[in-house]
Each structure stands twice: as structure tokens, then as C-alpha cells.
C-alpha positions in Angstrom: -0.1 0.3 -0.1 1.4 3.3 -1.0 1.9 6.2 1.6 -0.9 8.6 -0.5 -3.1 5.1 0.3 -2.3 4.7 3.5 -3.2 8.5 4.1 -6.3 8.6 2.7 -7.5 5.4 5.0 -6.3 7.1 8.1 -8.3 9.7 6.8 -11.4 8.1 6.0 -11.1 6.2 9.5 -10.8 9.5 11.3 -13.8 11.0 9.6 -15.8 7.6 10.3 -14.7 7.8 14.1 -15.9 11.8 13.9 -19.2 11.1 12.5 -20.0 8.1 14.9 -18.8 10.3 18.1 -20.7 12.8 17.2 -24.0 10.8 16.6 -23.2 9.0 19.7 -23.2 12.5 21.4 -26.8 13.5 19.6 -28.2 9.8 20.9 -26.9 10.9 24.4 -28.1 14.4 24.5 -31.9 13.1 23.2 -32.5 10.2 26.0 -31.3 12.8 28.5 -34.0 15.0 27.6 -36.4 12.0 27.6 -35.5 10.5 30.8 -35.8 14.2 32.7 -39.6 13.5 31.9 -40.2 10.6 33.6 -40.9 10.7 37.4 -37.8 9.5 39.8 -38.9 9.0 43.8 -36.7 12.2 46.2 -37.0 11.0 49.6 -37.0 14.0 52.1 -35.7 14.1 55.9 -35.7 16.8 58.3 -35.0 17.1 62.0 -35.1 19.4 65.0 -34.8 19.2 68.9 -37.8 20.4 71.2 -36.7 22.6 73.9 -35.8 21.8 77.7 -39.2 23.6 78.3 -41.1 22.4 75.4 -43.1 24.6 73.9 -43.2 24.6 70.1 -40.8 22.3 68.0 -40.7 24.4 64.3 -39.4 21.7 61.8 -39.3 23.1 58.5 -38.5 21.3 55.2 -37.7 21.7 51.6 -39.4 21.3 48.3 -39.3 21.0 44.7 -36.7 22.6 42.7 -38.0 25.5 40.2 -39.7 23.5 37.3 -40.0 20.6 39.0 -43.6 18.9 40.5 -43.2 17.0 44.0 -46.7 14.7 44.9 -45.6 13.5 48.5 -46.6 9.9 49.1 -45.2 9.2 52.5 -44.4 10.8 55.8 -43.2 9.7 59.0 -42.3 11.8 62.2 -40.9 10.5 65.4 -38.0 11.2 67.8 -35.1 9.8 67.6 -34.2 8.5 71.2 -36.0 4.9 71.5 -36.1 5.3 75.4 -37.9 8.6 75.9 -41.9 8.6 74.8 -42.2 10.9 71.8 -45.7 13.0 72.6 -47.1 16.2 71.0 -49.6 17.0 68.3 -48.5 17.4 65.3 -50.0 20.1 62.3 -48.7 20.0 58.7 -48.3 22.4 55.9 -47.7 22.9 52.8 -46.4 26.4 51.7 -44.5 29.6 52.5 -42.9 28.9 55.9 -44.2 31.7 58.0 -41.2 34.4 59.5 -42.6 34.3 62.9 -42.2 30.4 63.1 -46.0 30.3 64.7 -49.2 27.8 64.0 -51.4 31.1 64.5 -52.8 32.4 61.5 -51.3 30.7 59.2 -52.4 31.4 55.1 -50.9 28.0 53.7 -52.6 25.0 53.5 -53.6 22.7 56.3 -53.0 19.0 55.8 -53.0 16.9 58.5 -53.7 17.0 62.2 -52.0 14.7 64.4 -53.2 13.3 67.8 -52.1 9.9 68.3 -49.1 8.6 69.7 -45.2 9.3 67.8 -44.4 7.5 65.7 -47.0 9.0 62.9 -46.8 7.7 59.6 -49.2 9.3 57.1 -49.9 7.6 53.4 -51.3 9.5 50.5 -52.7 8.6 47.4 -51.5 9.8 43.6 -53.1 13.6 43.1 -53.1 14.2 47.3 -50.6 16.3 48.2 -49.4 18.2 45.1 -46.6 20.7 45.5 -45.1 23.0 43.1 -42.0 25.1 43.5 -41.5 27.8 45.5 -44.0 25.7 48.0 -42.5 23.8 50.9 -43.4 21.4 53.9 -43.3 22.2 57.2 -44.2 20.6 60.3 -45.3 22.0 63.8 -45.5 19.8 67.1 -46.7 21.3 70.0 -46.2 20.1 73.1 -43.6 18.2 72.6 -41.0 15.8 75.0 -38.7 18.5 76.2 -35.1 17.9 74.7 -36.3 15.6 72.6 -34.8 14.8 68.8 -37.7 14.7 65.9 -37.2 13.4 63.1 -39.9 14.1 59.8 -38.8 12.0 56.9 -40.6 10.5 53.5 -41.0 9.7 49.8 -42.3 11.9 47.4 -42.6 11.5 43.5 -41.0 13.9 41.7 -41.8 14.8 37.8 -41.1 17.7 35.9 -44.0 20.8 36.2 -46.0 20.2 33.2 -46.8 24.1 32.8 -42.8 24.8 32.3 -42.3 22.7 29.8 -41.9 24.2 26.4 -44.9 23.4 23.9 -42.7 22.1 20.5 -43.1 24.8 17.7 -44.4 23.1 14.4 
């Protein structure tokens, strides 16, 4: 094989590899865009410690990022010390947490009031509790066990907010 023919073969191979690499990158980009529209599980956990004198415990949480929606499926509230009895009345909310950290006069969506013993678990079906950015889930525990750490954990299904997805142009 002559040097010229070898050079042409190397050039042809380089061009073919370049085209193949570009096609793989395009496919990867398309796949990433498609997968971004599928729901995923989003686990969350927040904690707080009751004051020595009891009082009201505020446990603030997070919510979906901008452009995402959470459907809450489950949350659990409990004390973290197995040797101490967790007590109190739980109030759970979706909305913007108040600046004064007080359950009185909240202008948000009230989810549930639990008067049973801790640990408390709540389960929800599709569409029952839907959170959109900038909403947050947060909790108040009135008359908690003094100095006891409490934790809130749960699972949401996260998916793109349909109102944020651009419509294709014809």
C-alpha cells in the first residue's frame, strides 16, 4: 500500500470515527431530554430538637426545585431517642413557612392534624398532595417531649412541572 493510500485510509477512518462520536453525543443528549420527563423518587428528611421547656417545635422542610413538582406519598414523624416517649400534637402544612415560626394565623394549606402517639405515618395517593416550587412542607409539634430530637422523613414522586415544559413549535 502506498503512503498516499495509507493517508487516505487514515483520513477516512478519522472521519468515520468523528461522525460516529457526533451521533453518540446526539443520542445521549436526546436520551437525557427524554429521561428528564420521567418521574423519580425523591426522599426527604428534616429534624429538630424540642426546647428544654417544651413549647412549640418547628421543623422546616424543603420542596421541589424550580420546574419540578412533588407528589407526597408518605411521611413519618417520630422522636429519635428509643428510650424517651415522643409526645405532642402534630400540625403539617404546605406553603411558605411563616417568618414568626408560629402555627397561629397561617395562610397556607393545612394538611393534617395528628393526635395519636408517635411515631406517626401518613400515606397519600396520587394527586392528593401536590407541591410546586416555591412551596415547602413544614411541621409544628405543640407540647413536644422536652429536649427530644424529632425527625420527619418521607417520599415524594418528583416530575417536571408540565406548565414549565415548552411546547414544540409546528
